MIDOBA-339412 format. One record per residue (C-alpha): residue number from 0; z negated, x negated, y negated; residue in one letter. Coordinates in nm, 3 decimals. Layout:
! MIDOBA-339412
+-----+---------+---------+---------+----+
!   i !      up !    east !   north ! aa !
+-----+---------+---------+---------+----+
! NUM !       Z !       X !       Y !  a !
...
+-----+---------+---------+---------+----+
This chain:
! MIDOBA-339412
+-----+---------+---------+---------+----+
!   i !      up !    east !   north ! aa !
+-----+---------+---------+---------+----+
!   0 ! -16.319 ! -11.925 ! -15.194 !  x !
!   1 ! -16.580 ! -11.696 ! -15.354 !  x !
!   2 ! -16.597 ! -11.320 ! -15.358 !  x !
!   3 ! -16.294 ! -11.269 ! -15.559 !  x !
!   4 ! -16.076 ! -11.492 ! -15.364 !  x !
!   5 ! -16.044 ! -11.786 ! -15.610 !  x !
!   6 ! -16.043 ! -12.159 ! -15.501 !  x !
!   7 ! -16.066 ! -12.473 ! -15.693 !  x !
!   8 ! -15.732 ! -12.539 ! -15.572 !  x !
!   9 ! -15.596 ! -12.237 ! -15.767 !  x !
!  10 ! -15.402 ! -12.315 ! -16.103 !  x !
!  11 ! -15.616 ! -12.228 ! -16.391 !  x !
!  12 ! -15.475 ! -12.198 ! -16.750 !  x !
!  13 ! -15.588 ! -12.176 ! -17.130 !  x !
!  14 ! -15.398 ! -11.942 ! -17.349 !  x !
!  15 ! -15.382 ! -11.919 ! -17.734 !  x !
!  16 ! -15.255 ! -11.579 ! -17.793 !  x !
!  17 ! -15.063 ! -11.512 ! -18.153 !  x !
!  18 ! -15.398 ! -11.291 ! -18.249 !  x !
!  19 ! -15.606 ! -11.604 ! -18.225 !  x !
!  20 ! -15.788 ! -11.504 ! -17.911 !  x !
!  21 ! -15.844 ! -11.766 ! -17.641 !  x !
!  22 ! -15.837 ! -11.704 ! -17.277 !  x !
!  23 ! -15.896 ! -11.877 ! -16.955 !  x !
!  24 ! -15.732 ! -11.762 ! -16.623 !  x !
!  25 ! -15.577 ! -11.802 ! -16.308 !  x !
!  26 ! -15.192 ! -11.828 ! -16.349 !  x !
!  27 ! -15.044 ! -11.622 ! -16.071 !  x !
!  28 ! -14.661 ! -11.624 ! -16.171 !  x !
!  29 ! -14.459 ! -11.708 ! -16.468 !  x !
!  30 ! -14.101 ! -11.649 ! -16.566 !  x !
!  31 ! -13.884 ! -11.774 ! -16.844 !  x !
!  32 ! -14.020 ! -11.477 ! -17.078 !  x !
!  33 ! -14.316 ! -11.379 ! -16.877 !  x !
!  34 ! -14.688 ! -11.515 ! -16.786 !  x !
!  35 ! -14.888 ! -11.327 ! -16.521 !  x !
!  36 ! -15.263 ! -11.411 ! -16.504 !  x !
!  37 ! -15.569 ! -11.296 ! -16.287 !  x !
!  38 ! -15.931 ! -11.259 ! -16.403 !  x !
!  39 ! -15.904 ! -11.330 ! -16.796 !  x !
!  40 ! -16.175 ! -11.427 ! -16.950 !  x !
!  41 ! -16.210 ! -11.420 ! -17.353 !  x !
!  42 ! -16.337 ! -11.752 ! -17.478 !  x !
!  43 ! -16.539 ! -11.729 ! -17.836 !  x !
!  44 ! -16.697 ! -12.018 ! -18.031 !  x !
!  45 ! -17.017 ! -11.941 ! -18.243 !  x !
!  46 ! -17.094 ! -12.193 ! -18.519 !  x !
!  47 ! -17.468 ! -12.220 ! -18.595 !  x !
!  48 ! -17.672 ! -12.497 ! -18.791 !  x !
!  49 ! -18.013 ! -12.594 ! -18.705 !  x !
!  50 ! -18.262 ! -12.889 ! -18.792 !  x !
!  51 ! -18.070 ! -13.135 ! -18.606 !  x !
!  52 ! -17.715 ! -13.047 ! -18.789 !  x !
!  53 ! -17.440 ! -12.816 ! -18.680 !  x !
!  54 ! -17.328 ! -12.706 ! -18.335 !  x !
!  55 ! -17.131 ! -12.422 ! -18.131 !  x !
!  56 ! -17.225 ! -12.171 ! -17.894 !  x !
!  57 ! -16.948 ! -12.091 ! -17.627 !  x !
!  58 ! -16.936 ! -11.778 ! -17.456 !  x !
!  59 ! -16.691 ! -11.607 ! -17.215 !  x !
!  60 ! -16.663 ! -11.237 ! -17.145 !  x !
!  61 ! -16.411 ! -11.036 ! -16.951 !  x !
!  62 ! -16.077 ! -10.975 ! -17.163 !  x !
!  63 ! -16.054 ! -10.620 ! -17.130 !  x !
!  64 ! -16.399 ! -10.471 ! -17.053 !  x !
!  65 ! -16.311 ! -10.151 ! -16.996 !  x !
!  66 ! -16.024 ! -10.166 ! -16.759 !  x !
!  67 ! -16.058 ! -10.218 ! -16.350 !  x !
!  68 ! -15.730 ! -10.415 ! -16.390 !  x !
!  69 ! -15.775 ! -10.801 ! -16.277 !  x !
!  70 ! -15.391 ! -10.857 ! -16.333 !  x !
!  71 ! -15.215 ! -10.892 ! -16.673 !  x !
!  72 ! -14.869 ! -10.993 ! -16.761 !  x !
!  73 ! -14.804 ! -11.168 ! -17.101 !  x !
!  74 ! -14.482 ! -11.191 ! -17.265 !  x !
!  75 ! -14.449 ! -11.507 ! -17.369 !  x !
!  76 ! -14.364 ! -11.433 ! -17.720 !  x !
!  77 ! -14.711 ! -11.346 ! -17.809 !  x !
!  78 ! -14.862 ! -11.700 ! -17.655 !  x !
!  79 ! -14.878 ! -11.976 ! -17.858 !  x !
!  80 ! -14.955 ! -12.240 ! -17.622 !  x !
!  81 ! -15.095 ! -12.282 ! -17.277 !  x !
!  82 ! -15.274 ! -12.592 ! -17.125 !  x !
+-----+---------+---------+---------+----+
């Protein structure tokens, strides 16, 4: 367990939102209409080209940087898919 109370046994989930955002987080609860997650991180990819060809840098940052909240609940109508 780390300082945030997370373990490898937690249920981690990747979300693709209707806005195009991709998130990775810990799934805490799910109902027919809603999904509750903790510690969501926004995943972004940046394409680049160098002398070896094309590549991609992937970064992760807090989903809502200016909020102290660690738990977020989303209406499933705003989620394209989860993995």
